[in-house]
C-alpha positions, -999 to +999 in steps of 0.1 A: +268+118+293+270+153+309+301+162+328+306+193+349+339+211+351+342+236+379+367+253+402+372+285+421+383+318+404+419+315+391+420+277+395+426+272+358+394+256+348+394+273+314+429+259+307+416+224+317+385+229+295+409+238+266+428+205+271+395+185+270+385+205+238+418+195+223+409+159+228+377+165+208+353+169+237+325+195+231+329+221+259+301+246+269+316+276+286+287+287+309+304+320+320+310+331+285+275+321+273+260+339+303+277+371+292+266+366+256+230+359+267+230+390+290+238+411+259+216+393+233+185+382+252+161+411+254+141+399+284+172+390+303+186+425+295+154+441+307+156+421+340+192+432+346+185+468+339+155+465+363+179+451+390+210+472+385+200+502+365+209+515+330+246+517+341+247+479+337+252+484+300+274+506+279+255+507+246+249+470+237+277+457+259+277+447+295+294+472+318+312+444+336+333+465+361+301+483+372+282+450+376+310+434+395+313+463+418+276+461+426+271+424+430+303+415+448+296+442+474+260+432+479+253+395+481+215+399+477+221+416+443+244+387+432+217+362+442+191+381+423+213+384+392+220+347+393+183+340+396+178+359+363+208+345+344+211+308+355+177+296+341+186+312+308+220+295+308+205+261+318+181+263+289+208+273+264+230+244+276+201+220+270+197+233+235+234+231+229+237+195+241+209+184+217+232+195+188+263+176+200+273+141+189+300+129+213+302+102+240+302+130+266+301+168+268+315+192+294+298+221+310+324+245+324+311+269+351+326+286+381+296+279+404+281+246+394+282+234+430+271+267+446+240+270+424+231+233+426+234+227+388+259+199+394+230+177+405+218+176+369+251+163+356+264+127+355+300+134+366+318+164+382+354+175+377+369+200+402+400+220+394+420+232+423+451+253+429+467+270+459+449+301+469+479+324+467+486+312+431+449+317+422+450+353+435+481+360+414+466+345+383+434+366+385+453+398+393+474+392+362+445+381+340+419+407+350+441+436+361+422+440+393+433+443+429+438+416+455+409+430+474+386+426+443+398+390+438+391+381+475+356+397+472+349+373+444+364+343+462+342+350+492+312+343+470+325+308+461+328+277+483+363+267+495+379+237+476+377+216+507+339+219+507+337+209+470+360+180+470+335+156+485+310+163+457+336+158+429+341+126+410+376+138+398+399+164+412+426+180+391+453+198+411+464+224+386+499+236+397+520+222+368+507+222+332+523+189+322+508+171+352+475+188+345+475+176+309+483+141+321+454+142+346+430+154+318+441+125+295+435+100+323+400+114+332+391+115+295+400+078+292+378+069+322+349+090+310+351+075+275+350+040+290+320+050+312+301+067+284+306+039+259+305+012+286 
C-alpha cells in the first residue's frame, strides 16, 4: 500500500516522517531525492541548466539559493522546473517501492496535492500547524527572511484546501500528541494493509 505524507512548508512533515520511520515504515523523501537526482542525473541537470542557466549549479552541487530566488519569484519557471523534476522523482519512487518489503510505504513530499501525485497513492496523510508557527520554524531552519518563507508558502495550497483530500490529518503543535497521532494512524494503516 502506498501512503502519501504531505504538508505545507514548516508544518513538520519531516518530523512526522521520522516517527513513521522509527516504527519501521519505509519512507521515501521526495524533496531530498529530487535534489539528489537534480545533481546526479545528467539529462535532468542539462534541462535545469537550459531553463535557469549555468548559475543553477556551483560545480557539481545545486545552487539552491539562486534556484529558489528564480523560481519563487517567477511562477512559470517553478512550473517548468517541476515539469522536469517530478517525472524523474515519480520513476525513482516506483523503482524504490519495488525494493521494499513492508505492509505499506510512505512517500513524503511537500506538494503531493498541488502536483496531482496524491491520486496515485492509496492513502494521504496531511500534516498541519498554525501559519505563524510554520513561519518561525522555517526562518529558524533555513536562515531566510519571513518574506522568503511567505513567497514559498504562496506556491502551496492552504491547509483548508487540502484537508478534504486527506484520509488523516495530523495537527503538529505538540510533539507528544503528534507521536500519539502517528502511532494511531500506523495501527489503522497496518490493519488496512494486512486486512
